N, C-alpha and C positions, 0 to 999 in steps of 0.2 A: 115260746120264748126263742124265737130265731135271730134276736139280736145278739151280734157277737161284741162281748165285753173287752176281749183283748185284739187289739189290732196295733201293728207298728207302722209308723208314719216314717217313709223311707223317700229318698229322691224320685223314686219311681211310682211315688202316690202310696196310697194306705194298702197295706198287705194284712189280711185277716189271718189269724193265729188259730190254732185248735190244740187241744190238749192232746199229749202224746202218751199218756198213762191213765189211771183211774182216778185221777184227781178231777174234781169238778167243783163248780159254783153253784149253788142251788138259787132258786129265783128270788129268795128273800135275802141275799148276798151273804150266806154263808158258804165256807169253804169245807170241802171234805177231801182229805189227802189220801192217796194209796198208801199201802203198806211201805213201797219202797221210798217215798217221800216224806212221811209222816215224821220220824224221827227228827230229820234235818229241819224240816219246816216248823216243828214244834219249839227247837232250840232258839231258832232265828226269830219267831214271835215272841218268846219268852226274852229274849235279849232285848229287844226294841221295845217292850213294855217296860223292863227295867231301864233301859237307857231314856226313855222318855218320861219316866217317873210318873205312869198311868195309874198308880194305886196309891190307896192311903191306907194307913193301919187304923182300923176302927177299934180293936181290942187287943190288947197285949196279953200273951201268956203267961202266968205266973211261975 
């Protein structure tokens, strides 16, 4: 997997980016976050799931 997934297009052309921490993306498009970034990114992902209404209640607890 030599393909760079993260690049920034600037007025100077494409700029490749690299991870600066222990976070990474697997070849099957899953993300693993380092201990420093995991709590913040977990909150961000959960808030987006709620905002986008990406879940459906399939069973209510009594």
